[in-house]
C-alpha positions in Angstrom: -14.1 7.0 15.8 -17.7 5.9 15.1 -17.2 2.1 15.5 -17.0 0.6 19.0 -16.6 -3.2 19.3 -19.4 -3.6 21.8 -22.1 -1.9 19.7 -24.1 -3.8 17.1 -25.9 -0.8 15.7 -24.5 2.7 15.8 -25.8 5.9 14.4 -22.9 8.3 13.6 -23.2 11.9 12.5 -20.6 12.8 9.9 -18.9 16.2 9.5 -21.2 16.9 6.6 -24.2 16.6 8.9 -25.5 13.4 7.3 -26.5 10.5 9.4 -24.4 7.4 8.8 -25.9 4.1 10.1 -23.3 1.5 10.8 -24.4 -2.1 11.2 -21.8 -4.7 12.1 -21.5 -8.0 13.9 -19.4 -8.3 17.0 -16.9 -11.1 17.3 -15.8 -11.6 20.9 -12.2 -12.6 21.1 -12.0 -12.2 24.9 
């Protein structure tokens, strides 16, 4: 998978060869 809970900004390459930029906030529940 592309999304990891510890990463705020992640650049993922899809199967189509396009670059998908994922931006998300991390909520620490630990």
